[in-house]
Every structure is written in C-alpha cells, then in structure tokens.
Steps between C-alpha positions, in 0.01 A plus 500: 500500500419874500836570342422265211157650452640852485772387247234333282282818502809721404575260209144512384469867518840546323408259228147658437658847492770394256251335272276801491787735433624309199462708176495349159569646152311368190593606150223472238525553125219646293490421124259622240333242259611711198369284222162453643457867569627614167262254318207630712588864428496428123170312517309749730637839411263722291656559140438874569739493785813388325709758679391364839560135382855583382589680834346204696689240302827702544456502876426140538771382250777691702382353841771334700457277827455702821619383844319560819599436867276364775632536856306323763497354855231338721328832548549732197587514132640764280493480118691735262592500122863520407562822310594430135833668417597296193251676261411858397355700794191608329410150380564339839193680642259344249673158448199249539696254705601795736139624519359145560758452784383806668732776363583746774224379744612340823283236660476437876299235686454387865445128556196584711336728232305381187586820316812625324620858534650660190729798529570720196781754556541617149147559380435598130167651603447889496524661846564165677868423585446188710216294644395174673217277405367148609410197297385159590698189421365294207251236590600150382376158412755229618513198266583148577796521270868493583827553313863511587630855402840660573587236752164536699194297526226724376119519505281676229263783587302713246348842511378738219610842379263796446426377144406152624813323376620218722826538685688192618709532813742231627577526868700269743375409841865415582571862567254605762402865408192649338691772322570531120563757227270803483137411579562123479495429857297303744571143395627244751860504363755710306402572135753339257349596171204678334368451149270790405355608170768735400803410717664246719659526840781257601692466820869534429655475850420497871735554783541618862592871524586763753300759306212635714144449397361851454160634611303755321575872563262671736341857453436427130151562356290185413309505168235237414571250230228612268643857480851352435360292199334814347825705553706219336271487205538869446885469520514227243270685260756793513795253442344339194375836339857632519 
C-alpha cells in the first residue's frame, strides 16, 4: 500500500511540474484602421496646419500590419514586438501599427502581480538610455455576450482608452491564463482579439514552445509612468516638427 501511495505522489508531482513548465507562444497582429484615421485627420486638423496634416496622412497611409509575440506559462509572461524589416528603417520607428503594438518596449508580468513591468532598452529620450516602469492592467466590464472566434468560444469584455473610447476585447476561458498583449491582461482567459478606436489586434497562432519566458532585467532604473508620458510627448513633438 505504501508503495502505491509513493507512486501516486511521484506521478502527481511530475504531472504538476510538467504542467507548470509548459511554455506557449502566441502571435498577434496589429492593424491600423486607416480609412477611419485618415477621415478623422481631415475633419479635425486646423487648416493652418496643412503641413502637419500631410505628414500625418503619409505616416498612416504607409502603415503595414505589425506582429507581436507573447510567451507565457503558469507563472510569467513576456511580450515583445517583432522588428519590422520589410520597410524603410526610418519609417519603421514611427509606423503607427508598430507604435500601437509597443514598438521596442518589452512587457513582463508575473501571474501573482497586478502590474506590468515595461522595459525600454533603446530610449529616444535625452540622457536616458534604458529604463523600467510599471503600469496596471486595464480594468474591464465582462459582458454576457459570447462569440466563436478563430476556433475558440470567446466572451466579450470592454474597457476605455484615455480619450474615453470603448475598446472591445474578446477572450477565451478555454485557455486558462490571464495574460494578453501589452497592458491587456488580467482577464480570466487568453485574449483572442481587441477592437480599439484606431487599431485591431488579432490572434494569428498559438503553440507550445521551448523558448524561455524571460523576466525583466535587474539593476535598471525605474521611472514613473507620468514622467514617461511627458517624455514621450516631447519626443513626438520633435518628430512631427522635423
């Protein structure tokens, strides 16, 4: 009897360990809503800023879909944007789909934490080469609405962006994880698609992987999110003036 109990315990421990060590790779695709954005630019840009309007329209017109990768297991997640090599180097840094996807930011999250840690290793800010900062996951309202998307039974959740626009998020409880792209995390299931004001995110592929789920680098300075927003605003003003 004791032998059987030991065998059962060994099997349970082995199964639990293997389940926890399984890593998954999710590929997401970001696409800009070009027609909507271009129409809004024409309507809302001051006639005195025709040069700014022309530059903005060129940037959004040239935008191409951007892929991003989410690696996760039962404990951690790591999100990174795939570098765009198929377009001009200078443009790739300001392509709206690339920017919305997170550009060269890397996102880390522990399953036990409610905050995401962002790591920037190629800062555009003066005198700041790299930094870490923390953001909370979005807060959501889960609706009593379901839909079958990309082979998964999904539920609808909503949140709002900073301008108050509603964002629709479809997630599947069939994949038991609370991770998702960027700051879209904290839902009881993997996020399958996101419909935001200016862009969409769609799951392209999910598979098991041997790739490790990275943790954020230590000994890097943390900067608060308000300071980051202010520095980002200054950087974009420089880009558009040039």
